[in-house]
C-alpha positions in Angstrom: -9.7 -35.9 32.2 -10.0 -34.8 28.5 -13.0 -32.6 29.3 -11.1 -30.9 32.1 -8.1 -30.3 29.8 -10.3 -28.7 27.2 -12.0 -26.5 29.8 -8.6 -25.4 31.1 -7.5 -24.4 27.6 -10.7 -22.4 27.0 -10.2 -20.5 30.2 -6.7 -19.5 29.0 -8.0 -18.1 25.7 -8.4 -14.3 25.6 -12.0 -12.9 25.7 -11.7 -11.5 22.2 -11.5 -15.1 20.8 -15.2 -15.5 21.7 -16.3 -12.0 20.6 -18.6 -11.8 17.6 -16.5 -10.9 14.6 -17.4 -9.2 11.3 -18.8 -11.7 8.8 -17.2 -10.2 5.7 -17.4 -13.3 3.6 -21.1 -13.7 4.3 -21.7 -10.0 3.6 -19.9 -10.3 0.2 -21.8 -13.4 -0.6 -25.2 -11.8 0.2 -24.4 -8.6 -1.7 -22.5 -10.1 -4.5 -20.0 -7.1 -4.3 -16.5 -6.8 -3.0 -15.9 -3.2 -2.0 -12.3 -1.9 -2.2 -11.2 1.4 -0.8 -8.3 2.9 -2.9 -6.8 6.4 -3.4 -6.4 5.6 -7.1 -3.4 7.9 -7.6 -0.5 5.5 -7.2 1.1 3.9 -10.2 1.7 1.0 -10.6 -0.8 -0.2 -8.0 -4.0 1.6 -8.5 -4.6 4.6 -10.8 -8.0 6.2 -11.7 -8.0 7.0 -15.5 -9.9 9.8 -17.1 -12.5 7.4 -18.3 -13.4 6.4 -14.7 -11.7 3.0 -14.8 -9.0 1.9 -12.5 -5.8 0.1 -13.6 -2.7 -1.3 -11.9 -1.4 -4.3 -10.1 -3.7 -4.0 -7.1 -6.7 -3.5 -9.4 -5.8 -6.8 -11.2 -5.3 -8.6 -7.8 -8.6 -7.3 -6.4 -10.4 -8.5 -9.6 -8.8 -11.9 -9.1 -9.9 -12.0 -5.5 -13.5 -10.9 -6.4 -13.6 -13.7 -9.0 -12.9 -16.3 -6.4 -15.8 -14.9 -4.4 -18.2 -14.8 -7.4 -18.5 -11.1 -6.6 -18.5 -7.9 -8.6 -15.6 -5.6 -7.9 -16.5 -2.1 -6.7 -13.9 0.6 -5.9 -14.6 3.2 -3.3 -12.5 6.3 -4.0 -10.6 7.7 -1.0 -7.5 9.7 -0.3 -4.3 8.8 1.6 -5.4 11.2 4.3 -8.9 9.6 4.6 -8.0 6.0 3.9 -8.0 4.7 7.5 -11.1 6.7 8.5 -13.0 5.4 5.4 -11.9 1.9 6.0 -12.7 1.7 9.7 -16.0 3.4 9.0 -17.0 0.3 7.1 -17.2 1.8 3.6 -15.3 -1.1 2.1 -14.2 -4.7 2.8 -10.6 -4.3 1.7 -8.1 -1.5 1.4 -5.8 -1.7 -1.6 -3.7 0.5 -3.9 -0.1 0.2 -2.7 -0.6 0.4 1.0 2.6 0.1 3.1 2.3 -2.0 6.2 3.0 0.3 9.2 2.5 -0.2 13.0 0.3 3.0 13.0 -2.1 1.4 10.5 -1.9 -1.9 12.3 -3.4 -0.3 15.4 -6.6 0.4 13.4 -6.9 -2.5 11.0 -5.6 -5.9 10.1 -3.3 -6.5 7.2 -3.1 -9.4 4.8 0.1 -11.3 4.5 2.5 -9.0 2.6 2.5 -9.4 -1.2 5.5 -7.3 -1.9 8.7 -6.0 -0.3 8.8 -2.3 -1.4 11.1 0.0 0.5 11.6 3.8 0.4 13.6 5.1 -2.6 14.5 8.6 -3.6 13.6 9.9 -7.1 15.5 12.9 -8.5 16.8 14.4 -11.7 19.2 11.9 -13.3 21.9 14.6 -13.1 21.6 14.7 -9.3 21.6 10.9 -8.5 25.2 11.0 -7.2 24.2 13.8 -4.7 21.4 12.0 -3.0 22.7 8.5 -2.2 21.7 8.3 1.5 19.5 9.8 4.1 22.4 11.9 5.3 22.9 13.3 1.8 19.2 14.3 1.6 18.6 15.4 5.2 20.3 18.8 4.6 18.9 22.3 5.0 19.6 23.1 1.4 17.9 20.0 -0.1 14.3 20.7 -1.2 12.3 17.5 -0.3 8.8 17.3 -1.5 6.2 14.8 0.0 2.6 13.9 -0.4 0.4 14.0 2.8 -1.5 11.3 4.6 0.7 8.2 4.1 4.0 6.6 4.9 5.8 9.0 2.5 4.8 11.9 4.8 5.9 10.0 7.9 9.3 9.2 6.3 9.9 12.8 5.2 8.9 14.4 8.5 10.8 11.9 10.7 13.9 10.9 8.7 14.4 14.1 6.7 13.3 16.7 9.2 16.4 18.8 8.6 15.8 19.2 4.9 13.7 22.0 3.3 10.3 20.1 3.4 7.4 21.0 1.2 4.0 19.3 1.3 2.3 18.7 -2.0 -1.2 17.5 -2.2 -1.2 16.1 -5.8 0.4 12.6 -5.7 0.1 12.5 -9.5 1.7 15.8 -10.2 4.4 15.6 -7.6 6.9 13.9 -10.0 6.6 16.8 -12.4 7.6 19.2 -9.6 10.9 17.3 -9.3 11.3 17.1 -13.1 10.8 20.8 -13.4 13.4 21.5 -10.8 10.9 22.9 -8.2 12.0 20.2 -5.7 15.2 18.2 -5.5 14.0 14.9 -4.1 10.8 12.9 -3.5 11.1 9.7 -1.5 8.5 7.1 -2.3 8.2 3.3 -2.7 10.7 1.6 -4.9 8.1 0.3 -7.4 6.6 3.8 -7.9 10.1 5.4 -8.3 11.0 2.8 -11.0 7.7 3.4 -12.9 7.9 7.1 -12.8 11.6 7.1 -13.9 10.4 5.1 -16.9 7.6 7.6 -17.7 9.9 10.6 -17.5 13.5 10.3 -18.8 14.6 13.3 -16.8 14.0 11.3 -13.5 16.0 8.5 -12.0 15.4 6.2 -9.0 18.4 6.3 -6.6 19.8 2.8 -5.8 16.4 1.1 -6.1 18.0 -2.2 -5.1 19.2 -0.6 -1.8 16.2 1.3 -0.4 16.6 3.8 2.4 14.1 1.9 4.5 12.7 -1.6 4.4 9.0 -1.8 3.6 6.2 -4.3 2.8 2.8 -3.9 1.2 -0.4 -5.6 2.1 -4.2 -5.2 2.0 -6.2 -3.6 4.8 -8.7 -6.1 6.3 -11.4 -5.7 9.0 -10.2 -6.1 12.6 -11.4 -9.3 14.2 -12.6 -11.1 11.1 -10.2 -14.1 11.3 -12.2 -16.1 8.7 -11.8 -13.4 6.1 -8.1 -12.8 6.8 -7.4 -16.5 6.5 -9.3 -16.6 3.2 -7.4 -13.6 1.7 -4.1 -15.0 2.9 -4.8 -18.4 1.4 -5.9 -16.8 -1.8 -2.7 -14.8 -2.0 -0.6 -17.9 -1.2 -2.2 -20.0 -3.9 -2.0 -17.2 -6.4 1.8 -16.8 -5.8 2.4 -20.6 -5.7 0.6 -21.0 -9.1 2.6 -18.3 -10.7 -0.4 -16.1 -11.2 0.9 -13.3 -9.0 4.2 -13.2 -10.9 2.4 -13.0 -14.2 0.3 -10.0 -13.0 3.2 -8.3 -11.4 5.3 -8.6 -14.5 2.8 -6.4 -16.4 3.2 -3.5 -13.9 6.5 -3.6 -12.0 9.7 -2.8 -13.9 12.3 -5.5 -13.5 
């Protein structure tokens, strides 16, 4: 009877459950390298310095993950526009660097458990904070909204702020200076980045960072179908948070 029951359960399982899945853990073990795709232009998560080294919260997190795997950490430079193509082409094992969890990305890759809630927050000149309190305030023809292409910031701008005067700006690093110089009125990005950039430039202020315009989560891109690797990454993240290690790392990068 027990054998018949097990057989019936197996018949109900989807065919993908028996498909061969990527063996990412074995690949990392054999190569001794954890490859991480990152744009490297997004403080406080991943930023490529002039000396060729990366710094940021996600950089520290990926180093911690690599240490648990006895692997060397290797970053693979990408852009927000090319991130998903590079990841799905197998150029790396993990995607990191402040990646928002979106349904569009979920169609092409798996995500780790989210490690941060990080919604969309406007950043503007401090003298203009009262003018741009809501989507309705910003979504006006006379409001100059700037956005960087290839990620969730572009999607938010083109869908939620379509009536504003939109300008695409390629340089995610220099985009804040455009706002500071008065060449754009508003840039909408993740709360953590808005807070960091407002600290770096006293002319800029994040608008109601405790009440973001849109809820958002951040996670790490993982290969589709590799259940073992996803379970490993999720358990690593869970233990890091439970031990207080995540909070210690985050406190070094995320303004409170």
